[in-house]
C-alpha positions in Angstrom: 24.7 24.9 -25.2 22.4 24.6 -27.9 22.3 27.1 -30.9 19.0 27.2 -32.8 19.4 29.0 -36.2 15.9 29.4 -37.1 12.6 29.4 -35.3 9.1 28.7 -36.9 6.8 31.4 -35.8 3.9 28.8 -36.4 5.0 26.9 -33.6 4.3 27.7 -29.9 7.2 29.1 -27.9 8.0 26.9 -24.7 10.1 28.6 -21.7 11.4 24.9 -20.9 12.3 21.8 -22.7 14.0 18.4 -22.3 17.3 17.8 -24.1 17.9 14.3 -25.8 21.3 14.1 -23.9 19.6 14.7 -20.6 16.6 12.4 -20.4 14.8 12.8 -17.4 16.4 15.9 -16.3 14.7 19.2 -16.2 16.3 22.0 -18.2 15.5 25.6 -19.0 15.9 28.0 -22.0 17.9 31.1 -21.4 18.1 33.8 -24.3 21.4 35.5 -25.3 21.1 37.9 -28.2 19.8 35.9 -31.2 20.7 32.6 -29.7 18.8 30.1 -27.4 21.1 28.6 -24.8 20.0 25.3 -22.8 21.0 25.6 -19.2 21.5 22.2 -17.4 21.2 21.9 -13.7 24.2 21.3 -11.7 24.6 19.2 -8.4 23.6 22.2 -6.5 20.4 23.1 -8.6 18.2 20.1 -7.4 15.9 22.3 -5.5 15.3 24.2 -8.7 14.4 21.2 -10.5 11.8 20.3 -7.7 10.4 23.8 -7.7 10.1 23.9 -11.5 6.6 24.7 -12.7 6.4 21.6 -14.7 7.4 19.4 -11.3 5.0 21.4 -9.1 2.2 21.0 -11.9 2.6 17.3 -12.0 2.9 17.2 -8.3 -0.4 18.9 -8.0 -2.3 16.7 -10.2 -1.0 13.7 -8.3 -2.0 15.1 -4.8 -5.6 15.9 -6.4 -6.0 12.5 -7.6 -4.7 10.9 -4.4 -7.4 12.7 -2.5 -7.5 12.0 1.3 -8.3 14.0 4.3 -6.7 17.5 5.3 -4.0 17.9 7.9 -3.7 20.1 10.9 -4.8 23.2 9.1 -7.9 21.5 7.8 -7.4 22.4 4.2 -9.0 19.7 1.7 -7.6 19.0 -1.7 -10.3 20.8 -3.3 -9.1 24.0 -1.5 -5.4 23.6 -2.9 -5.8 25.3 -6.5 -7.4 28.4 -4.9 -4.7 28.6 -2.3 -1.8 28.3 -4.9 -3.3 30.9 -7.1 -3.0 33.5 -4.3 0.2 32.2 -2.6 2.3 30.0 -5.1 4.9 32.7 -5.7 5.3 33.4 -1.9 5.5 29.7 -1.1 8.1 29.0 -3.8 10.3 32.0 -2.6 10.2 30.9 1.0 11.3 27.5 0.1 14.0 28.8 -2.3 15.4 31.0 0.7 15.1 28.1 3.3 12.5 30.1 5.4 9.8 27.7 4.7 8.6 25.4 7.9 6.4 22.6 7.3 3.3 21.9 9.8 3.2 19.0 12.2 1.3 16.2 10.8 -1.9 14.8 12.2 -2.1 11.6 14.1 -4.3 9.0 12.8 -4.4 5.5 14.2 -5.5 2.4 12.3 -6.1 -1.2 13.8 -3.2 -3.8 12.7 -3.9 -7.8 13.0 -2.4 -8.0 16.3 -4.9 -5.7 17.9 -2.4 -2.9 18.0 -2.5 0.4 16.3 -0.4 1.5 13.3 0.5 5.2 13.8 -0.2 7.4 10.5 0.9 11.0 10.1 -1.4 13.2 7.6 0.5 16.1 6.4 -1.3 19.2 5.3 -2.3 19.4 1.6 0.4 22.1 0.8 3.2 20.1 2.6 1.9 17.0 0.6 2.3 18.8 -2.7 6.0 19.9 -1.7 6.7 16.2 -0.7 5.2 14.8 -4.0 7.5 17.4 -5.8 10.6 16.3 -3.9 9.8 12.5 -4.4 9.1 12.8 -8.2 12.7 14.4 -8.5 14.5 12.1 -6.1 12.8 8.7 -7.2 14.4 8.5 -10.6 17.8 9.5 -9.1 17.7 6.6 -6.6 15.9 4.0 -8.7 19.1 3.5 -10.6 20.6 2.4 -7.2 17.9 0.3 -5.6 18.3 -3.4 -5.7 16.4 -5.7 -8.1 15.1 -7.5 -5.3 13.5 -4.6 -3.7 9.7 -4.4 -4.7 7.9 -2.1 -2.5 6.8 1.5 -3.6 8.6 1.3 -6.9 7.4 1.8 -10.4 6.5 -1.4 -12.6 7.0 -3.5 -9.3 4.4 -5.2 -7.0 3.6 -7.6 -4.3 2.8 -10.3 -6.9 6.2 -9.8 -8.5 7.9 -10.0 -5.2 6.1 -13.4 -4.3 6.9 -14.9 -7.6 10.6 -13.9 -7.1 10.4 -15.5 -3.6 8.9 -18.6 -5.1 11.6 -18.9 -7.9 14.3 -18.7 -5.1 12.7 -21.4 -3.0 12.2 -23.7 -6.0 15.9 -23.1 -6.9 16.9 -25.0 -3.8 16.8 -22.3 -1.1 14.1 -24.1 1.1 15.1 -22.2 4.1 14.8 -18.8 5.1 15.1 -16.0 7.5 11.5 -14.2 8.0 12.9 -10.8 9.0 10.4 -8.6 11.1 11.6 -4.8 11.8 9.7 -3.6 14.9 7.8 -0.2 14.0 10.2 0.4 11.3 8.7 3.9 10.4 8.5 4.9 14.0 12.1 4.0 14.9 13.9 5.4 11.8 17.1 6.9 12.8 16.9 10.4 11.4 20.7 11.3 11.7 21.5 8.1 9.9 19.0 8.8 7.4 20.2 12.1 6.6 23.9 10.7 6.5 22.6 8.5 3.9 21.0 11.0 1.8 23.9 13.3 1.9 26.1 10.7 0.1 23.9 11.0 -2.9 22.2 14.5 -2.6 24.7 17.4 -2.9 22.2 20.3 -2.7 22.3 21.2 0.9 19.0 23.0 0.6 17.1 19.9 -0.2 18.6 18.0 2.6 17.7 20.8 5.0 14.1 20.6 3.7 13.9 16.8 4.0 15.1 17.3 7.5 12.6 20.0 8.5 10.0 17.3 7.3 11.3 14.7 9.6 11.4 16.9 12.6 8.0 18.7 11.9 6.4 17.1 14.8 3.0 15.6 15.5 -0.2 16.8 16.6 -2.0 14.4 18.9 -5.5 15.7 19.8 -4.6 19.2 20.1 -1.2 18.7 21.7 2.0 18.9 19.9 4.9 16.4 20.1 8.4 16.6 18.8 9.5 13.9 16.3 13.0 13.3 17.1 13.2 9.8 15.2 11.1 8.0 12.8 9.6 8.8 9.2 6.0 10.0 9.4 4.1 7.3 7.6 1.3 8.7 5.5 3.0 11.3 3.3 4.2 11.0 -0.3 8.0 11.2 0.8 7.8 8.3 3.5 7.8 5.5 1.0 11.0 6.7 -0.8 12.9 7.6 2.2 11.9 4.1 3.6 13.6 2.5 0.6 16.5 4.8 0.7 17.1 3.7 4.2 16.6 -0.1 3.5 18.8 -0.1 0.5 21.5 -0.1 2.9 20.3 -3.4 4.0 19.9 -4.7 0.4 23.5 -3.6 -0.4 24.7 -5.7 2.6 22.6 -8.7 1.6 23.9 -8.5 -1.9 27.5 -8.1 -0.7 27.2 -11.2 1.5 25.5 -13.3 -1.6 22.1 -13.8 -0.1 19.1 -14.3 -2.3 16.5 -12.3 -0.7 13.1 -10.5 -1.4 11.9 -7.2 0.3 8.9 -5.4 0.0 9.2 -2.1 2.0 9.9 -3.4 5.6 8.7 -7.1 4.9 11.8 -9.2 4.1 12.7 -12.7 3.5 16.4 -14.0 3.0 16.6 -17.4 1.4 19.4 -20.0 2.6 20.2 -23.7 1.5 20.1 -25.0 5.0 18.6 -24.3 8.3 22.3 -23.8 9.9 23.1 -21.3 7.2 19.5 -19.4 7.9 20.1 -19.3 11.7 23.9 -17.9 10.9 22.4 -15.3 8.5 19.7 -14.5 10.8 22.3 -13.7 13.9 24.7 -11.7 11.5 22.0 -9.5 9.7 20.4 -8.8 13.1 23.6 -7.3 14.2 24.1 -5.2 11.0 20.6 -3.7 11.4 20.8 -2.8 15.0 24.4 -1.6 15.1 25.0 0.0 11.8 21.4 1.2 10.5 20.3 1.8 14.3 16.8 0.1 13.5 15.1 -2.4 15.9 14.4 -6.0 15.1 11.4 -7.8 16.5 13.3 -11.0 17.9 10.1 -12.5 18.7 8.6 -12.5 15.2 12.0 -12.9 13.2 12.7 -16.5 12.9 14.7 -18.8 10.8 13.8 -22.1 9.5 11.8 -24.2 6.8 9.8 -21.9 4.4 6.7 -24.2 4.5 4.1 -22.2 6.3 6.1 -18.8 6.5 3.9 -15.7 6.2 5.0 -13.1 3.4 2.7 -10.5 2.4 -0.2 -12.6 3.3 0.8 -15.5 1.3 2.3 -18.8 2.5 4.4 -21.6 0.6 3.8 -25.3 0.7 5.3 -28.1 -1.1 3.5 -30.6 -3.6 5.1 -32.8 -6.1 8.6 -31.7 -5.3 7.8 -28.0 -6.0 6.7 -25.1 -3.9 3.7 -23.1 -4.7 1.9 -20.3 -3.0 -1.2 -20.4 -0.8 -3.2 -18.0 1.4 -1.8 -17.9 5.0 -4.4 -18.9 7.6 -4.2 -15.4 9.1 -5.2 -13.9 5.8 -8.3 -16.4 5.8 -9.1 -15.4 9.1 -9.1 -11.8 8.1 -11.4 -12.6 5.2 -13.9 -14.2 7.3 -13.9 -11.4 9.8 -14.7 -8.8 7.2 -17.3 -11.0 5.7 -19.0 -11.5 8.8 -19.1 -7.9 9.3 -20.5 -7.2 6.0 -23.1 -9.9 6.5 -24.1 -9.0 10.3 -27.9 -9.0 10.5 -27.9 -5.9 12.6 -25.4 -3.7 10.7 -28.2 -1.5 9.2 -27.2 -2.4 5.4 -30.1 -2.7 3.0 -30.1 -5.2 0.1 -28.3 -2.9 -2.3 -25.7 -1.6 -0.1 -24.8 -5.2 1.2 -24.5 -6.5 -2.3 -22.3 -3.6 -3.3 -19.9 -3.7 -0.3 -19.5 -7.5 -0.8 -18.6 -7.2 -4.3 -16.1 -4.5 -3.9 -14.4 -6.3 -1.1 -14.4 -9.9 -2.6 -13.4 -8.6 -6.0 -10.3 -7.0 -4.2 -9.4 -9.8 -1.9 -9.4 -12.3 -5.1 -7.6 -9.9 -7.2 -4.6 -9.8 -4.6 -4.6 -13.4 -3.7 -5.3 -14.5 -7.3 -1.6 -16.3 -7.2 -2.5 -18.7 -4.5 -4.0 -22.2 -4.8 -7.2 -21.8 -2.8 -10.1 -23.5 -4.5 -11.1 -25.9 -1.8 -10.9 -23.2 0.9 -13.0 -20.8 -1.1 -15.8 -23.5 -1.6 -15.9 -23.9 2.1 -16.1 -20.1 2.7 -18.8 -19.7 0.0 -21.0 -22.2 2.0 -20.7 -20.3 5.1 -21.1 -17.0 3.4 -24.5 -18.2 1.6 -25.7 -19.4 5.0 -25.0 -16.0 6.6 -26.8 -14.4 3.5 -29.7 -16.6 4.0 -30.0 -15.6 7.9 -29.7 -11.7 6.8 -32.5 -12.3 4.2 -34.8 -14.4 6.7 -34.6 -11.5 9.3 -35.5 -9.1 6.6 -38.7 -11.0 6.0 -39.8 -10.1 9.6 -43.2 -11.0 9.7 -44.8 -14.3 9.4 -47.1 -13.3 6.4 -44.1 -11.7 4.6 -42.1 -14.8 5.1 -44.7 -17.3 3.9 -45.5 -15.1 0.8 -41.9 -15.1 0.0 -41.2 -18.6 0.5 -44.3 -19.4 -1.7 -43.0 -17.2 -4.2 -39.6 -19.0 -4.2 -41.5 -22.4 -5.1 -42.2 -23.8 -1.5 -45.8 -25.1 -1.2 -48.2 -23.4 0.8 -48.4 -25.9 3.7 -44.7 -26.1 4.3 -44.3 -22.3 3.8 -47.0 -21.5 6.6 -45.4 -24.2 8.9 -41.7 -23.0 8.6 -42.8 -19.3 8.9 -44.0 -20.0 12.6 -40.8 -21.5 13.6 -39.0 -19.9 16.5 -35.5 -21.2 15.9 -32.6 -18.6 16.0 -31.8 -16.9 12.4 -28.5 -18.8 12.3 -30.2 -22.3 12.7 -32.9 -21.3 10.4 -30.5 -20.5 7.8 -29.3 -24.1 7.8 -32.9 -25.6 7.2 -33.3 -27.4 4.0 -36.6 -25.4 3.1 -34.6 -21.9 3.3 -31.8 -23.6 1.3 -34.5 -24.7 -1.3 -36.2 -21.1 -1.4 -33.1 -19.2 -1.3 -30.9 -21.5 -3.4 -27.5 -20.6 -4.7 -28.9 -20.1 -8.1 -31.5 -17.5 -6.5 -28.8 -15.7 -4.5 -26.7 -15.3 -7.9 -29.9 -14.1 -9.7 -30.5 -11.6 -7.1 -26.7 -10.3 -7.5 -25.0 -11.6 -4.4 -21.3 -12.4 -5.1 -19.6 -15.8 -4.9 -15.9 -16.1 -4.1 -15.5 -19.1 -6.5 -17.1 -16.9 -9.3 -14.6 -14.2 -9.0 -11.6 -16.9 -8.5 -12.6 -18.7 -11.8 -12.4 -15.2 -13.7 -8.9 -14.4 -12.5 -7.7 -18.0 -12.7 -8.7 -18.7 -16.1 
């Protein structure tokens, strides 16, 4: 209880505040005669914190900034505010009374590296708001319990920090590792086990019940409803937190066994001193995951061995002069070239400006993510290949013989050679390798025209 003897009328009144003794905990102000009393939530008042005006307002702003498409009710984020103005009180009342029933998620499939599909569940905008509000309150509670070796979906942590931690473990002598692969993690989470884990920390049964409703809300595939008796719908604001809560059990087991490890969401590497130790650790940890957490391990992809060449978050590790450094995994290079090939396809309908913009956006993002890796030689070779593809596209743009000869002359090629070369009938790809086209559409001219270069971006981030 906090007694306030005097109130300055010039200061605006607030109906809620935050106490210095309860930093991060939402409090409300109650009035008794001439005194203001600060009311703190107990263990059973978690739902009130989630549904407090300040938390819901913060959740609304986050959902609005995230954007994204609508769910099964087809409501878009721009329509959320008008909806809340009309129905906010009714929504909060139904949540408090336990009568609220979430909508099913809309199934969306995105392609994976192996050609398979990753299943995403898109909640409605209203459900995203509620999930975001739950996540904002539960995240600080669980953040104190999470391992320092967990880096996914957590504040002030990133994939780069995970990679740097892994590199430090390897250079400390842990040159063998278990590359752990959980099979369809988000689709196979045992909901009963997850609720059991949540109940150890969350004592407000209304919050547990609400989370359970979201787990069992079901999926709309096309126009058909399917029950969701297992798994955590991947795509909502709550799923990253729930995945970390579930896999925190794995983190605690690894810490109990004394294993150095790094985990980013469901990607995990466990480091050991020897190959024998790594094999033994893999055997024991698979038993724990399958028999205690009731998750599935992909035994084909899970392997134990020397860290050199292992793939982690798109990177790999290599040994040079007695120390391990980061490199880009070959599969990541393959994905890079596949995307560049798509952007420089001569029949994709892109104009000059659109192609330049898309290339700049993609290359900037790719280099920013892989900037920790040593890749200068690889990038030089890919740049040569990329410039040849750009010349191929430009040569096709100059469709007519007169246009080609005029442009070649404009680029500094003498008239005789320009006319002769413009009449050539080789394929676009072969023409892009010819010396005349390299002279006309030189590296410098491509740069002046605004086409991006991988090495230029790499030099900026590596300097």
